[in-house]
N, C-alpha and C positions, 0 to 999 in steps of 0.2 A: 691581491696584495697579501703577501705574508704578515702575520701579525706576532713572528717571534722574535723581532729585532727589539731589543730591550730601548726603551725611548731614552734613559738615560746616559746612553753610549755617547762618548765625547767625540766630536767631529774633528778633533785634532789627531794628535800622535797616540798611538797605543803605547803606553808607557815602556815596555821592554823592546819596543823597535825603534831604530835609527832611520829618520827620514820616512819615505814613502806616503806621505801626505796624501798626494793627489791620487795615488793608487789605492789608498786605503777609502778615501772618499768615493772612488769609483766603485769599488767592490760594494761598499754600504748602500750606495744607490741601488746597484743591479738588485742586493738581496731584499731591500725594502719594496722594490718593484716585482719580487717573485721571479727574478730571471735566472737561469742558469749561467754559471760565470767559467770561462776558459782565460787561464792566465797563463801568457807565452813570454819565456826569455831565455837567455843561454843558462847553462849549468852554473849553480853556486850563486844566483842573484837572490835567492831567499823566496822563491815562488810558494813552496810548500810551508815555509815557516809563515809567511804572511797569510796565505790562505787559510790556514788553521787558527791563527792569531785573531783574524775577522770572524770566522765562523763560530769561534768560541762565545763570541758575544750574543750569539743567539739562545743560547741556554738550551738548545735541543741536541739530541744524540747525533752524533758525528761517526759514521761507518767509512774507513779508509781501506782502499785497495790500491795496490802498487802496479803500474804497467808492466807487464810481461808476456813476452811472445807465447810462452806456453800456458796463459792464464785462458781458462775455459768458460763458455756460455754458462754451464752448470755451476761452477763456482761463483759466479756472478749473481745468478738469481736464485739458485737453489737446487737440491736434490733430494730424492727419496733414499732413505736409509736401507740397504738390502735386506740386512737380517730382521729389522722390524717389518719392513714389507711384507717378508714370508710369514709372519705371524698374522698381521694385522690388515695387509693389503695397504693399497695406495689411499691413504687418508690424511688429512691434515695433520694428525698426530705423528705420521711416519715421515712428513716433509721437513726438510732440514734447511731453512732459509738461508740464503746467501745474502750479502752486504746489500743488494739492491733490494731485495724483498724486505729486508729488515727496515731500510730508511724509508721505504714508501709506507709501510705499516704504522711506522712511528712517528711520520712526518719529520723525519730527520735529515742530515746532511750526508749525501753519499760523496765522499771526496776521493777522487780518482788522480792518484800520483803518476804524471807521466801518460796521459790519456792515449798519445799516438804512438805507444809502445804496445797497446793491447792489438790482438788479431783482429781484423775485420768483422769476424763474426759476431765478436765479444761488443763491438762497437754497435754493431745492428741492434743487439737487444735492448741497448739503451734508448732507441728511437721511440717506441711505443711507451716507454716511462716518462719520456721528458717532453713528448709531444702531446700524447692523449692521457697521461698520467695513469696509465694502467699497462698492466702485462699478462698475457695469457700463460699458465704453467700448466703444460700437458697433464691431464690426471687429476689436477687440482682445480683448474679454473682461472677465473679472474682475480687479481690483485689490483686493487686501486689504491692510489696515494693518497694518503691523507694529509689535512692542510699543512702547510709548511715544508713539505718535500721539496727539494734543491740538490741540484748537483753542480759540484764544484770540481773543476779539473785544471790541471796542469800540462804543459807540453813543452818541450824544446824544440827550437825552430827546425825547419824542414833538413836543412843541411846538416845537421846533427847526425851522427853515426847511430844505428840500431833504431830509428824512427821509422814509423810507418805513415802511410797518407790516410788523412781524415777525410771523409767523403763530404760533398757538399750537403747533404741531408744531415750529418751529425753537425756540422759547422754552424749550418743554418739556425740550430737549437741554443746556441751559446752567443754570449756577449763577451767579445774580446778585450782583455785589459794586459798591455804590452808592458813588461818590465825590462829595463836596460840596466847597465851597471849604474851604480850611484856614482856622485862626484866624490874627489880625493878627500875633502873634508869629512864627509859622512863616512866614506870607507875607513878612514884613520879614526874616526871616533868608534866603529863597531870593533877593530881591534883593540884600541885602548882599554874599551869597557871589558873586553874579554881577558886582557891582561890581568885587569884589576880582579876579577872574579873567578878566573879560570884555575885548572889544575896546575899550571905551571909554577904559580905563587905557593903552591902547596909542597912543591918538591923538597926533598931532604937534603941535608948538607948544601944549603945554598948560602951565598953572602947576604950579609945584612944590607940594607938599602944604602948605607953609609960607604958600605965598600964597591959599590958597583960604580962602573966607569960611567961618568958624566953623559956619554953618548946615547945610554941606555934611554933617556926620556925620548929619544928621537925612534927607538926602534919600530912603534907602529906606523910613524911617518914612512921609515925606511922600507919596511915590508910591503906598504900600499903602494909606493912609487915602484917598487921592483915590478910588481905583478901588473901595475899599469902599463910599464913599459912593453910587457909581451903583447898587449892587444893590437897595438899599431906598427909592430916592428914587420918589415917587409918580408921576413923569413917565417912567420908565424902563422899558420893555419887558424890554429885554437889558441886563443890567450887564456889568462889564468883569471879566476874570480877571487871575491874575497876570501873565500874559504882557503886558498892558497896563503893570502896573507897572514890568515889566523894561525896557520901551521908554522908557517917561517917565524913570526913572532913568539910563538909559544916555545918552540923546540929552541931559538936561539935564546929566549929568555933562561932556559933550564940550563944551558950551556955557558951562559956567562955567569949566572950563580954557582956554576962548577968550575970557576977559576979560568975559562977561556976568555980571549981578548975578543972585545965587541966585534972585531972586523972577522975573526975567524970563525966566530959563532954565527954571525949573520950569513957568511959565504956557505959555511956548512950545512945550515938549516935550509938555505935556497937549494942547494944542490939535492938534499932529501925531499923537498915539498915540491918543486916544480916540474920534475921528470914526468910525472904522471898526469901532470894537469894542463900541458901544453901539446902541442903538435907542430914540427918544424918541418920545412921544405929543406930537403937536403941539395947541397952544392952539387951542381951536375958534375964538376970535375974534381970533386973532393975524393980523397983516399982514405980518410979517416971513418971510421965507423958511425952511425947515426947517434949513438950514446955518447960518442967523445965530441961530436959536433955540438950536442944539446949541451953538454957540460960545460964546454968552451964558451959557448952564448950566454949561459947563466952566469958564469963568474965573471964575464965583461960587464954584463948588466948590473951584478951586485957591485962590484967595484966603481962603476959609474955613480949609482945612487948613493954609495958612501962617499966619493969624493965630492958630490955636489953638497951633501949636508956638512962635511969638513969644510967646505968653502963659504958654509953658512946660508946655503940656498934651502929655506924653509918655508918660504913664501908658496901659497897654495898655488897648483898648477892646474890647468884646466883639463 
C-alpha cells in the first residue's frame, strides 16, 4: 500500500470541483490501495481535471504525457543523447530519462492523458513497469520503481474517433473509474461559477449589472439545457459536453454586455460554440449542406430553450 496519500485529505468534495463525490472516493481508494487507475468517459466530462486534482493530494511529482499516435517508446522511457554518447559512451550520464523512468525513480505519478491514443508499442512499454515495477533500458540496465510509483490514465470510449484498442494485458493492470455527464444542477453550477470568475466578466465596454436584461441570470441554465438537448436528439451522433455550455455562456455574456439582446447573444453564441462539438446525421433527402442543416438545428434548439425559460420553466430537468 502506498504511503503518499495525506491522511488529512477530506473524504468529501475537493473544493474547486463541483460534484463527483463518488468518483473522488473511488480514485482515493485505488490510490491508497496502490492500484493503477483508468478513467473513462466522453470528451469534456472533466477526466483530466479530476485525475490531476486527486493526484495532487499525494504530494508527489506528477509526470504527464498526452496520447498521440506519433508518440514513441523512446519518448516514454528515455533515450541516449547522441552528441554526449560520442564523447562519453552509453552511460547513465548520457541517458535522458523519459516521463516513465522519471516517475519510477522518484516514486511519482505517471499521468497519461488519452491512453488509448498511444500506439500499441508504447502501451506495451508500460506493461513491465506497472506489472513488475521495473523496465530494462538497453545499454543502461534495469530501472526499478520507487515506493509510491503509480499510473493514472484517461481514455475516451471506444466509439470515439482517433482511439485505438487497449489490449487485455494493459486493461488487466488498471482499475476502471467511469465518468458520465453530470446532472443539470451540477452542470449549471459549473457554468455559473465560471461566469463569476472567468474572463468574460473582465471584458471592456461592458454594461453594468443594473443595465443587464433580467434574463441574464438564466444564462448558465439556458446554456446547459441547450447542450443537454444535443445528447438525446435522434439526429445527433455525438452530443456536447459542459465545455460547450461554458463557451456559450461566456460568449453570450460578452455579447450581452456589448449591447446585444439576450436572445440574439444566446443564439449567436450557440452557433459559434456547438458546430465543432457535435456530429449530426444528415437527412437522406436533404439538399442543404451539412453546415446549413446543423445551424438550423442549433437555432431551433436555442429558440426552444429560450421559449421554455420565458414561459417560466426553470425547474430542474432530469
